[in-house]
C-alpha positions as CSV (number, residue, x, y, z in Angstrom):
1,X,-53.5,38.7,55.2
2,X,-56.0,37.8,52.4
3,X,-59.7,38.6,52.5
4,X,-62.2,36.1,51.0
5,X,-66.0,36.6,50.6
6,X,-68.2,33.6,51.4
7,X,-71.8,32.7,51.7
8,X,-73.8,29.8,53.0
9,X,-77.5,29.0,53.1
10,X,-79.5,26.5,55.1
11,X,-83.2,25.6,54.5
12,X,-85.6,23.9,57.0
13,X,-89.0,22.5,56.0
14,X,-91.7,22.7,58.6
15,X,-95.4,21.9,58.7
16,X,-97.7,24.9,58.1
17,X,-99.6,25.4,61.3
18,X,-101.8,28.5,60.6
19,X,-104.9,28.5,58.3
20,X,-106.7,31.6,57.1
21,X,-110.1,31.2,55.5
22,X,-111.9,34.1,53.8
23,X,-115.7,34.0,53.4
24,X,-117.6,36.6,51.4
25,X,-120.9,37.5,49.9
26,X,-122.0,40.0,47.2
27,X,-125.2,41.9,46.7
28,X,-126.5,44.3,44.2
29,X,-129.5,46.5,43.7
30,X,-130.8,50.0,42.7
31,X,-130.9,51.3,46.3
32,X,-127.6,51.7,48.2
33,X,-129.1,51.5,51.6
34,X,-130.9,48.3,50.8
35,X,-127.8,46.7,49.4
36,X,-125.8,47.7,52.5
37,X,-128.5,46.4,54.8
38,X,-128.5,43.0,53.0
39,X,-124.7,42.8,53.3
40,X,-124.8,43.7,56.9
41,X,-127.5,41.1,57.7
42,X,-125.5,38.3,56.0
43,X,-122.3,39.4,57.7
44,X,-123.9,39.8,61.2
45,X,-125.5,36.3,61.0
46,X,-122.2,34.7,60.1
47,X,-120.2,36.8,62.6
48,X,-122.5,35.8,65.5
49,X,-122.3,32.1,64.7
50,X,-118.5,32.2,64.2
51,X,-117.9,34.1,67.4
52,X,-119.8,31.5,69.3
53,X,-117.2,28.9,68.1
54,X,-114.1,31.2,68.4
55,X,-111.3,30.2,70.7
56,X,-108.0,32.2,71.1
57,X,-105.3,31.0,68.7
58,X,-107.4,28.0,67.7
59,X,-109.8,30.1,65.8
60,X,-109.9,33.9,65.7
61,X,-112.6,35.8,63.9
62,X,-112.5,39.2,62.3
63,X,-114.4,41.1,59.6
64,X,-112.7,41.9,56.3
65,X,-113.6,44.1,53.4
66,X,-117.0,45.7,53.4
67,X,-118.0,48.3,50.8
68,X,-120.3,49.5,48.1
69,X,-119.6,50.8,44.6
70,X,-121.9,52.4,42.1
71,X,-122.7,51.0,38.6
72,X,-122.9,53.4,35.8
73,X,-124.7,53.6,32.5
74,X,-123.1,54.5,29.3
75,X,-124.2,58.1,29.9
76,X,-122.3,58.1,33.2
77,X,-125.4,58.0,35.4
78,X,-125.6,55.7,38.5
79,X,-128.0,52.8,37.7
80,X,-127.4,50.7,40.8
81,X,-125.1,49.6,43.5
82,X,-123.0,46.5,44.2
83,X,-121.2,45.6,47.3
84,X,-119.4,42.8,49.1
85,X,-118.8,41.8,52.7
86,X,-116.0,39.5,54.1
87,X,-115.4,37.5,57.2
88,X,-112.0,36.0,58.1
89,X,-111.4,32.9,60.2
90,X,-107.8,32.3,61.2
91,X,-106.2,29.9,63.6
92,X,-104.4,26.6,64.3
93,X,-107.4,24.2,64.7
94,X,-107.9,23.3,61.1
95,X,-110.9,21.0,61.9
96,X,-112.7,23.7,63.9
97,X,-112.0,26.3,61.1
98,X,-113.2,24.0,58.3
99,X,-116.4,22.9,60.2
100,X,-117.3,26.5,61.1
101,X,-116.8,27.7,57.6
102,X,-119.1,25.0,56.3
103,X,-121.9,26.1,58.7
104,X,-121.8,29.8,57.7
105,X,-124.5,29.5,55.1
106,X,-124.9,33.3,54.5
107,X,-121.3,33.5,53.2
108,X,-119.3,31.3,50.9
109,X,-115.5,30.5,51.0
110,X,-113.7,32.8,48.7
111,X,-110.1,31.9,49.6
112,X,-107.8,29.9,51.8
113,X,-104.1,30.2,52.7
114,X,-101.7,28.4,55.0
115,X,-98.8,29.9,56.8
116,X,-96.7,29.7,59.9
117,X,-97.3,31.0,63.4
118,X,-94.7,33.2,64.9
119,X,-93.5,30.4,67.2
120,X,-93.2,27.9,64.3
121,X,-91.4,30.4,62.1
122,X,-88.9,31.5,64.8
123,X,-88.1,28.0,65.7
124,X,-87.5,27.1,62.1
125,X,-85.4,30.2,61.5
126,X,-83.2,29.4,64.6
127,X,-82.6,25.9,63.3
128,X,-81.8,27.2,59.8
129,X,-79.6,29.9,61.3
130,X,-77.5,27.5,63.3
131,X,-77.0,25.2,60.2
132,X,-76.1,28.2,58.0
133,X,-73.5,29.5,60.5
134,X,-72.0,26.0,60.9
135,X,-71.8,25.7,57.1
136,X,-70.2,29.1,56.8
137,X,-67.6,28.3,59.4
138,X,-66.9,24.9,57.6
139,X,-66.4,26.6,54.3
140,X,-64.1,29.3,55.8
141,X,-61.9,26.6,57.4
142,X,-61.8,24.7,54.1
143,X,-60.8,27.8,52.1
144,X,-58.1,28.7,54.7
145,X,-56.7,25.2,54.5
146,X,-56.9,25.2,50.8
147,X,-54.7,28.3,50.5
148,X,-52.3,27.0,53.1
149,X,-53.4,29.4,55.9
150,X,-53.6,28.1,59.4
151,X,-56.8,29.9,60.5
152,X,-59.1,32.8,59.7
153,X,-60.9,35.7,61.5
154,X,-64.3,36.9,60.7
155,X,-64.9,40.2,58.9
156,X,-68.3,41.8,58.4
157,X,-71.1,39.2,58.5
158,X,-74.8,39.6,57.3
159,X,-77.7,37.2,58.0
160,X,-80.8,37.2,55.8
161,X,-84.0,35.5,56.7
162,X,-87.0,34.6,54.5
163,X,-90.6,34.5,55.7
164,X,-91.4,30.9,54.9
165,X,-92.2,29.8,51.3
166,X,-95.1,27.3,50.8
167,X,-94.0,24.0,49.3
168,X,-97.5,22.8,48.7
169,X,-100.5,24.8,47.7
170,X,-103.8,23.4,48.9
171,X,-106.7,23.0,46.6
172,X,-110.1,24.2,47.7
173,X,-112.0,21.6,45.7
174,X,-115.7,22.3,45.6
175,X,-115.4,24.6,48.6
176,X,-118.5,26.6,47.7
177,X,-120.7,23.5,47.2
178,X,-119.5,21.9,50.4
179,X,-120.1,25.1,52.4
180,X,-123.6,25.3,51.0
181,X,-124.3,21.9,52.3
182,X,-123.0,22.8,55.8
183,X,-120.2,20.3,55.4
184,X,-116.6,20.9,56.5
185,X,-114.6,22.8,53.9
186,X,-111.9,20.5,52.5
187,X,-108.5,21.8,53.5
188,X,-105.1,20.2,53.8
189,X,-101.9,21.9,55.0
190,X,-98.5,21.3,53.4
191,X,-94.9,22.3,54.2
192,X,-93.2,25.7,54.3
193,X,-89.5,26.2,53.5
194,X,-87.7,28.6,55.8
195,X,-84.2,29.7,54.7
196,X,-81.3,31.7,56.3
197,X,-78.3,32.9,54.4
198,X,-75.0,33.9,56.0
199,X,-72.7,36.0,53.9
200,X,-69.6,38.0,54.6
201,X,-65.9,38.0,54.6
202,X,-63.0,36.3,56.4
203,X,-59.4,37.3,56.8
204,X,-57.1,34.3,56.1
205,X,-54.1,34.2,58.5
């Protein structure tokens, strides 16, 4: 018997169905408590409005980074404080997310990213897995026939999955200006590429 190592990869492109919007604000001043209070006020106002619009899976709301850091003079003395607060909107209803973000006037959009929900990713991985396995078996048969063997048996097999690579990166054109005018934040989803690789060995018989 002869052992041959093979590999096969299949890729499936699927629509991104999860949007994450990050909104933030910064404050600075000489008094730490005052800066913290300003940040908390801005965040609480946005959080209350966002929660009123929240719907499970369609738009979930959570707080992000919140913190203060001192500013120092050349002599190493604290001269003031600066801080930031963040709110994160995430879900599958892109219209609801963009409209809500545009209405949160105490915060501005600092970032946006698209991804895949667990359901979408698993479905794509299953499809890619089936295609990769079929391709691996096809190659194993072709190799066996090419070397004048009648058949083959599988040896050790490994399957590797990726997490979904974005094929199109959305542009947040004028997001801050749009948000300031209480208009929907411009967002557009693209495609994600999900791949599965099957590698291993076969015994030619």
